[in-house]
N, C-alpha and C positions, 0 to 999 in steps of 0.2 A: 513535415511541418514543424517550424520552430516557433515556440511561444516566447513571450517576454515576461520576466518576473514582475509581479505586481508591486505597487508601492507598499501595500500592507506587508508583504513578505520581505521586501527589501529592508524595511525598517526593523525587522526582527533580527536579533543577533544570530550569527551563524559561524561555524568553524568549517575548515576544510579537512576532510579525512581522505588521504591519498588523492588530494586534488578535487574531491567532490564536496560541494557546499552542502552542509546539513544544518538545518535550522534548529536552534536550541530552544525547543518548545516542549511543553508537557500536554497531556490530554486535554485539560480544561482550555488551554490556549487554542489548540487545534479545533476543538468543538465550537468555540466561540467564532473563530474565523470561518469555519465551514457553514455555520448557521447564517452568518452574514452573507457569504457568497451564495448560498442556496436560496435565500429569501429576497435577494435584490436582483434586479435585471442586470445581466452581464452582456458585454460586447461579444464574449466568447466563453467557452467552458474554462473554468479554473481546474487545474490539475494538481493533485497532491500525490507525491511518491512516499510510500512507507518503506524506508530503506533499512536493511539490515546488513550484516557482514557480507552476505552473498551478493547483495546489490552493489556494494562498494568494490568488491573484487571483479564482478562482471564489468562494471564501468571502467575499472583500471585496465582490464585486458582488452576491452573493445571500444575503440575511439568513437564509433558511431553511437553506441549505447551511452557512452559518457556524455556526448552532446545532447542526447535525448533527456537524460536525467537532469542535466544542467538547465534545460529549458522549462522545467516544471515550475509551477507557481510556489510550491512549498515542498520541502523534503524533510520528513520527520524521522527521528531516530528510533528505529525498532532494533531490538537485540541488545543484550547486556554488553557486548563487546564495544558497541558504539558509545554507550553510556560511560564505560570505563575510559575510553579514549577522550571523551569530552571532559571528564574529571581531570585527566592528566594534563589537559590543555587549559585547565583553570575554570571550567564551567561546571558547577556543582549540580548537575541534573540528578533528580531523585530517582526517576524510574523511566522505563522505555515507553514508547508509544506503539504498542502492539496493535495490529489491525483488528483483531477480535475485540480487544478492550475499547478501541476507538469507536468501532461500530456500535457497541452496546451503550457507550457513553453518549453518543450522538442520538441514538434512538430514544434514550431516556430523556435527554435534554429537550428534544423536539417533539416528544409525544403530545398529541393533541393539536399540533400546529397545522396538520394537513399536508405536510411535506410528502411528496411521492417518491418512492424508491423503485429502481429497476436493478435486477441482478443478472449479470452476464458472466457465464463461465461454469465450470464444474459439470457434474452429470445431472441428468433430469431427476434422478432419485434424490441427490443431495439438495437440489433446488426445491423439490417438493417438501422434503423434511424441513428445510430452512424456513419456508413459508409458514408451516405449521408451528414450528418452535417460536418464531417471531410473533405470530398471532397470539400465542399463549402468554409470552412474556411481556409483550407490548400490545395489548388489545386495541384493535382499531387501527393498527399501523397500515397506512395506505401503500399497497404494493402495486405499482403500475404494470409490472410484468417481469418475466424472467426468460432467459434463453440459454440452453446448453448447446454450445457449438460442437460440430462433429470433430472426431479425432483424426482429422485430415485437413489439408488446405481447403479453404472454402472457395467456391467459384466466384467470379465477379458478380454474377446474378444473386447468389446467396448472400454475399457481403452487402450488396446494395439493399437487398430486401430487409436484412436485420437492422441496418442503419435507419431505414424508413420506419420500421416497426418501433424502434426505440424513440425516434423523434415524434412519431404520432402518439405514443403513449404519454409524452410530455412529463417525464420524471424530473424531479428537482435534483436528485442525486443518482448517478449511475455508479454502481459498485461492480468492479471487475475482479473475478477470481480465477485467473488463468495460471497463476504462479509466475514468479519472476525468473527471467526477464520477459517472458512471453506477453504478460499483461501490459507491461510498460510499452513494449513495441506496438501492441495493438492499439493502445490509447493514443500514442504519438501519431500513428499512421491514420487514425480516424478522427482526430481532434477537430480538424477543420470542417468536418461534415456533421458533427454531433451538435444538436441544439439542446444542450443540457447545461444548466448552470455550473454543476460540479461533478467531477469524475475522479475516482481514485481506485487503485489496485490494492487488494487486501489479501492476496495469496491464499493460504489455506483457511482463512477465517470462515468461509462458507461452510466447510466441513466441520469446523469446531462448533459453530453456532447451531448447525443442523444436528449435531450429535453423531454424525457418521464416522468421525474420527475423534477419539478422546483426547482432550487437551491435557497437558501436564498439570499436576497439582500446583496450586498457587505458590506454595513454598519453594517448589523447584524453580519456578519462574523468577522468584525473588532472589534466589541464590545463583541465577544465571545458568541453571542446569536443564532448561527446557530442551536444548539441543540434544542432550543425552536421552531424554524421554522420547523425543521424536525419532531419534536414530534407532532406538530399541524397537519402536513400533513400525517404522517405515525404513528399514535399512537399505533396501534396493534403491529407493528414491533419493535418499539423503547421504549415502556413504561418501560420495565424491565431495559434497559440500563440506562435510565434517572432517574427513581424513586428509583431503588435499587442500581445499580452500581455507580451512581454519588456520593451519600452520602458515600458509602463504600470507594471510591477512596479518597474523601476529608478526611475521618477519618484516613485512612492509611497514607496519606501524612502528616497530622498534627503530627502523632506519629513519622514519620521518621524525619521531619524537627526539631522537638523538641528534638530529641535524645532519646526519651523514648522507641523506638523500632528500631532495625536494621533488614534490609531485605537483604537476600542473594540469 
């Protein structure tokens, strides 16, 4: 399914990084737009992509994934590498829009409004811890439900059943934590069947908020060193992204910024 960018998102400034449009927004901007989308009746779900260097490289390498990302309603810059590229292109972004920080800011901003949340992805253990942690930090947060999908392809019956469950729970926001690009592909393939005002993929944010994986200290994030922290703690999962994709991204960006190559 291909969606069309909304007027709200189209009005916001954006730059292209390796041909991928990224909106030049900060967390308060995104929270404001999310609140508007979640609290007003929508013709269809609004979809926000939280894009980092890995997302840009995946989109660059895979034309079908690139088309998916481009069809989202809003693509926000996660990762210090995207912030540095934006600055090089003349947009003085102050900080990144990390999934974990975005979730916390949104929960804080909408606390007491009755907005319902559904969490799809990760393990049952992580989801259980997530529910407890959120209830402690944001008392009374309405959780419509959660689901940990199996670590195998789901059958058609299972897939239809979980979509029915999500729709019957009537959440205002569907948070998907399957990791990129799996979560974006899942959202894209199910968007036309979801009866949810707002959906977004937030990668490892479930683990960080649940406390099952320790997030890098704030100072490391501010210095752009969160990748190093995560590599030390999860080398088997992240080695390819850091050792192979990192240099690839830098090389492509240098070619783009120098004008030696154009990306479309």
